[in-house]
C-alpha positions as CSV (number, residue, x, y, z in Angstrom):
1,M,125.3,43.2,91.4
2,F,127.0,40.9,93.1
3,Q,125.4,39.4,96.4
4,K,126.6,37.0,98.4
5,T,124.3,33.4,98.9
6,R,124.2,30.5,101.0
7,D,120.8,28.9,99.1
8,I,122.2,25.5,97.8
9,P,119.7,25.7,94.4
10,T,121.0,29.1,93.9
11,L,124.1,28.3,94.3
12,R,124.0,24.8,92.2
13,R,122.8,26.7,89.8
14,I,125.9,28.6,89.6
15,A,128.0,26.3,89.5
16,R,126.4,24.5,86.7
17,Q,126.6,27.6,84.4
18,V,131.0,28.2,85.5
19,R,130.8,24.2,84.2
20,R,129.7,25.3,81.0
21,D,131.8,28.4,81.0
22,I,134.8,26.4,81.6
23,L,134.5,24.1,79.0
24,T,133.5,27.3,76.2
25,M,136.7,29.1,77.5
26,I,139.1,25.8,76.8
27,H,137.5,24.7,73.5
28,R,137.4,28.2,72.4
29,A,141.4,28.7,73.7
30,G,141.8,25.0,72.1
31,S,144.5,24.5,75.2
32,G,144.0,24.0,79.4
33,H,143.4,21.8,81.8
34,P,140.0,20.8,81.8
35,G,139.4,18.0,84.4
36,G,140.9,19.7,87.6
37,S,139.5,23.3,86.8
38,L,135.8,20.7,86.7
39,S,136.2,18.9,90.2
40,A,137.1,22.4,92.0
41,V,133.6,24.0,91.0
42,E,131.9,23.2,94.0
43,V,134.3,24.6,96.4
44,L,135.5,27.8,94.2
45,V,131.7,28.4,94.2
46,A,131.3,28.2,97.6
47,L,133.9,30.3,98.6
48,Y,133.7,33.4,96.0
49,F,129.7,33.3,96.6
50,A,129.1,32.3,100.1
51,E,131.4,32.4,102.3
52,M,134.6,35.4,101.0
53,N,134.1,38.9,102.4
54,H,135.0,40.8,98.6
55,R,134.1,43.0,96.6
56,P,134.0,42.9,92.6
57,D,133.7,46.4,92.4
58,Q,136.7,47.0,94.5
59,P,139.0,44.1,93.9
60,K,141.7,45.8,96.2
61,W,139.3,47.0,99.4
62,P,142.0,46.3,102.0
63,D,139.4,44.4,104.4
64,R,138.6,42.0,101.5
65,D,139.6,37.8,102.6
66,R,142.1,36.6,99.8
67,F,142.2,33.4,98.1
68,V,144.8,32.1,96.1
69,L,145.0,29.0,93.4
70,S,148.2,26.8,94.4
71,K,147.0,24.6,91.7
72,G,147.4,26.8,89.2
73,H,146.8,24.7,86.2
74,G,143.0,24.9,87.1
75,C,142.7,28.6,86.8
76,A,139.9,28.1,84.6
77,C,137.4,27.3,87.0
78,Q,138.7,30.8,89.1
79,Y,138.2,32.6,85.9
80,A,134.9,32.0,85.0
81,V,133.7,31.7,88.9
82,M,135.1,35.5,88.9
83,S,133.4,36.4,85.8
84,A,130.2,35.4,87.7
85,C,130.7,37.2,90.6
86,G,131.5,41.1,88.0
87,Y,135.2,40.9,88.1
88,F,135.1,41.3,84.4
89,S,133.3,40.5,81.7
90,R,132.2,37.3,80.0
91,E,133.7,39.1,76.9
92,V,137.1,39.6,79.0
93,M,136.7,35.8,80.1
94,M,136.8,34.2,76.8
95,T,140.3,35.9,75.8
96,Y,141.6,33.3,78.4
97,R,144.7,31.9,77.0
98,E,145.0,34.5,74.2
99,M,148.5,36.3,73.8
100,G,148.0,39.7,75.9
101,S,144.5,38.2,77.4
102,P,144.8,39.4,81.5
103,L,143.4,35.8,81.8
104,Q,146.6,33.7,81.1
105,G,147.0,29.6,81.6
106,H,148.2,29.7,85.3
107,P,147.1,32.8,87.2
108,S,149.7,35.8,86.8
109,T,149.6,38.9,89.2
110,T,151.3,40.6,86.1
111,D,148.8,40.1,83.9
112,M,146.1,40.4,86.1
113,P,147.1,42.5,88.9
114,I,143.4,41.8,90.7
115,L,145.4,38.3,91.7
116,E,146.7,37.9,95.1
117,F,149.5,35.4,94.2
118,P,151.1,34.3,90.7
119,T,151.1,30.5,90.5
120,G,151.8,27.8,88.3
121,S,154.6,26.4,89.9
122,L,153.5,23.5,92.3
123,G,153.6,23.8,95.8
124,Q,154.0,27.5,96.1
125,G,151.2,28.6,96.8
126,L,150.4,27.4,100.1
127,S,153.7,29.5,101.3
128,G,152.7,32.4,99.4
129,A,149.2,32.2,101.4
130,Q,150.5,31.6,104.5
131,G,152.7,35.1,104.1
132,I,149.6,36.8,103.6
133,A,148.1,35.1,106.4
134,L,150.8,36.2,108.5
135,A,150.4,39.6,107.3
136,G,147.0,40.1,108.4
137,K,148.1,38.9,112.0
138,L,150.8,41.0,112.2
139,D,148.7,44.9,110.8
140,K,146.0,43.2,113.0
141,K,143.4,42.7,110.3
142,D,140.5,40.7,110.4
143,Y,140.8,39.3,106.7
144,R,141.1,35.3,105.9
145,V,143.2,33.3,103.9
146,Y,141.9,30.9,101.2
147,V,144.2,28.2,99.5
148,V,143.1,25.5,97.0
149,C,145.5,22.8,96.3
150,G,145.6,20.2,94.1
151,D,146.6,16.4,95.6
152,G,148.9,16.0,93.2
153,E,150.4,19.0,94.3
154,I,150.6,18.1,97.7
155,Q,153.1,15.3,96.9
156,E,155.9,18.3,96.5
157,G,158.2,19.0,99.5
158,Q,157.6,22.8,100.2
159,I,153.8,22.2,101.1
160,W,155.3,20.0,104.1
161,E,157.3,23.0,105.2
162,A,154.8,25.2,105.0
163,A,152.0,22.7,106.8
164,M,155.2,23.1,109.6
165,S,155.1,26.4,109.5
166,G,151.7,27.1,109.6
167,A,150.6,25.4,112.7
168,K,153.9,26.7,114.3
169,L,152.4,30.5,113.6
170,K,149.0,29.4,114.8
171,L,147.6,30.8,111.4
172,D,143.5,30.7,112.6
173,N,143.1,32.4,109.4
174,L,144.5,30.5,106.9
175,C,142.3,27.5,105.2
176,A,143.5,25.4,102.9
177,I,141.4,22.9,100.9
178,V,143.0,20.4,98.9
179,D,141.0,19.7,95.6
180,Y,141.8,15.2,96.0
181,N,140.0,13.9,92.9
182,G,142.8,11.3,93.5
183,V,143.7,11.5,89.8
184,Q,146.9,13.6,88.3
185,Q,148.5,14.4,85.2
186,T,149.0,10.4,83.5
187,H,148.3,8.4,86.7
188,P,145.9,8.2,90.0
189,V,147.6,9.7,92.4
190,A,147.6,6.5,94.4
191,E,149.9,4.7,92.4
192,T,152.0,8.0,91.9
193,K,152.8,9.0,95.3
194,P,150.3,7.5,97.8
195,L,148.9,10.3,100.2
196,E,147.2,8.3,103.0
197,P,146.3,8.6,105.4
198,L,146.3,12.0,104.4
199,A,143.9,13.7,107.7
200,A,145.5,12.0,110.2
201,K,148.9,13.7,108.4
202,W,147.7,17.6,108.8
203,T,146.7,16.3,111.9
204,A,149.9,15.4,113.0
205,F,151.2,18.4,111.6
206,G,148.9,20.6,114.0
207,W,146.6,21.5,111.6
208,H,142.6,21.2,112.2
209,A,141.8,18.5,109.7
210,L,138.4,17.7,107.9
211,E,137.0,15.5,105.3
212,I,134.1,16.4,102.8
213,D,132.5,15.5,99.5
214,G,133.9,18.9,97.4
215,H,131.1,18.4,95.3
216,D,128.1,18.8,98.4
217,F,127.2,22.5,98.7
218,P,125.9,21.7,102.4
219,Q,129.4,20.3,103.7
220,I,131.8,22.6,102.1
221,L,130.1,25.5,103.7
222,A,130.2,23.5,107.3
223,A,133.5,22.7,106.7
224,L,134.1,26.4,106.0
225,D,132.0,27.4,109.1
226,A,133.9,24.7,111.3
227,A,137.6,26.7,109.8
228,R,136.0,29.8,111.1
229,N,135.5,28.7,114.2
230,A,139.3,27.1,114.6
231,K,140.9,29.0,117.6
232,G,144.5,28.3,117.2
233,R,145.6,26.6,114.6
234,P,145.0,26.6,110.5
235,T,142.8,24.4,108.8
236,M,143.0,21.7,105.9
237,I,139.7,20.9,104.3
238,I,139.9,17.5,102.1
239,A,137.8,18.0,99.6
240,R,136.9,14.4,97.9
241,T,136.2,15.1,94.0
242,V,135.8,13.8,90.4
243,K,138.2,14.6,88.2
244,G,136.6,15.8,85.0
245,K,133.0,16.3,87.2
246,G,130.0,17.1,85.6
247,V,131.2,15.4,81.9
248,S,130.6,11.8,81.5
249,Y,133.9,11.1,79.5
250,M,136.1,13.0,81.5
251,E,135.5,11.6,84.7
252,G,138.7,10.2,86.8
253,K,140.6,10.5,83.3
254,P,143.8,11.1,83.5
255,D,143.7,11.7,80.1
256,W,141.9,14.9,80.9
257,H,144.3,15.9,82.9
258,G,145.2,19.0,80.4
259,K,143.9,19.0,76.7
260,A,141.0,20.3,75.0
261,P,137.8,19.2,73.9
262,N,137.0,19.1,70.0
263,D,133.7,20.2,68.5
264,E,131.8,17.1,68.5
265,E,133.2,16.3,72.1
266,F,132.4,19.5,73.5
267,E,128.9,20.0,71.8
268,Q,128.4,16.6,73.9
269,A,129.3,18.0,77.2
270,L,127.4,20.7,77.0
271,A,124.7,19.0,76.6
272,E,125.5,16.6,79.7
273,L,124.9,20.6,81.1
274,P,121.9,21.7,80.0
275,E,121.9,25.8,80.8
276,I,118.4,24.4,83.2
277,D,116.4,21.7,83.8
């Protein structure tokens, strides 16, 4: 039975298992995006297990908080976290990227209708999340909307259109989080299209901007609390993370943006992430 928790050791244990599941899913499928899935683990675990109001046994509960994974290629992380919550079984989780599976390589509402928004084409999820947040305002609902973007993704122009509209509409029920792992598909983000000063940019656009260590649960939870208490404007949390976090040979390496580990690499990764200490 799913239960929310803010117990830090419990959240850390869940995060470690999620990392093992991500690696197992991608290794089994022979394809996927381990780097950006592993960097987002703590953020998604905090959202699903500590922050959001949701009911895995009632996935379309009308008053649920909504979540959009704008960096859709990192969906192995979302699937592993959702399975850990009880949305679907581990057996279903291990069908990731199979033909006919509900767990496709990018989030698909056609294949898995319990998702809130389909993503894959980068730059679109923040706009979609804003639409959901605006609907909540118009319907006088209390639900909140959370969206996780990639750092390379926010180089897209549509992100900055959404930055303007989110502030104009005063969507204080919207919280965006950038998984700022510093590495995109082939190069460091700073070499491709630099983002800094990132917090100052979101502040200038009218958002409540925060910077945190995206692997530190106390910092993540404190930032989510601050977002919930911010009134009259949306919040952007800039979560500094490590691409491939938890696997030594993947950390910070562009090569692990979008490929599966072979058998030897997979066994090494699991050895670095033991089931128990």
